[in-house]
N, C-alpha and C positions, 0 to 999 in steps of 0.2 A: 632690098634683096629678098628673094623668095627662099623660104626655108622648108625642108621636108623632114618630118619626124614620124616615127611609127612606134607603136608599143603593142605587145601581146598582153591581153588581159582575159580573165575569166569573169563573165558578167554575172550579176546577181540582180535580176529584174523582179519587181513586185507585180502583183496582179493589177495594181492601179496604174502602172506605167504603160503607155501606148507608143506605137511608132509615130503617131501624130505629135505627141509631146516631144519626142526626140527630134523630129523634123522641124518643129517650131523653134526649139532650142538652138539649132545650128544655123538657121537662116541668117542670123545677124553677123556671122563670120564670113570674111572674104576668102578664107582658105578653101581649097578643094578638099573634101573629106571623104575618105573611102573606108569601107569595112570589108575585111576578108573573113570568110568562114567556110568550113568544110560542111557541105550540105549533102548528105547521103553519099559520101565517098568522093564528091567532086568539089574542088576549091572554087568558091564563088566570090566575086568582088562586086560591090555596089557602091554607087555614089550616094552618100547619106542624105544629100539634098533631094533625092528622088524617092518619092513615096513608093513607087512600084519596085524600085531596087530594094528598099527596106522590107517590103512584103516578101519578095523572093528569097531573102536571107533566112526567113523563118526563125527569127531570134527567140530564144527562150532562156530561162534561168540556167546557169551553170554551163553555158556555151563558152568555148574558147574562141576568141576573135582577135584579129589584128586591126588596129586603127591606124590609118595613114592620113596625115594632114600635110598639105603643101600650100604655103602662102604666107603673107606678112603676119598673120595672127595665128599661125599653126599651133604654137604652144598653148595659147589660151583656148583654142578650139579643142585640142586634145584633152586638156584638163577638164573642160566642161563635159565632154562626152564620157570620160572616165567616171566623173562624179555621178552622171545620170545613170550609167550602166552598172554602177556598184552601190545603188541605194538600198 
């Protein structure tokens, strides 16, 4: 059975973290993973498995985002993303 979960978080990125690192981290999960963020007054949503989508979100430290995961390993994916974005 497919599960959908979401959580709002404030991210804390370091200079050493890249969107490539995030992309590689989540490729092992079967879940569909999306991130929502307000970009210059417009709510944007991107599939985290898409590098272009990640670039368009313009992630930076102290951003508020919503992580949405849907699939058989949604909980595990959400926890891994939260851990990465709060290093």
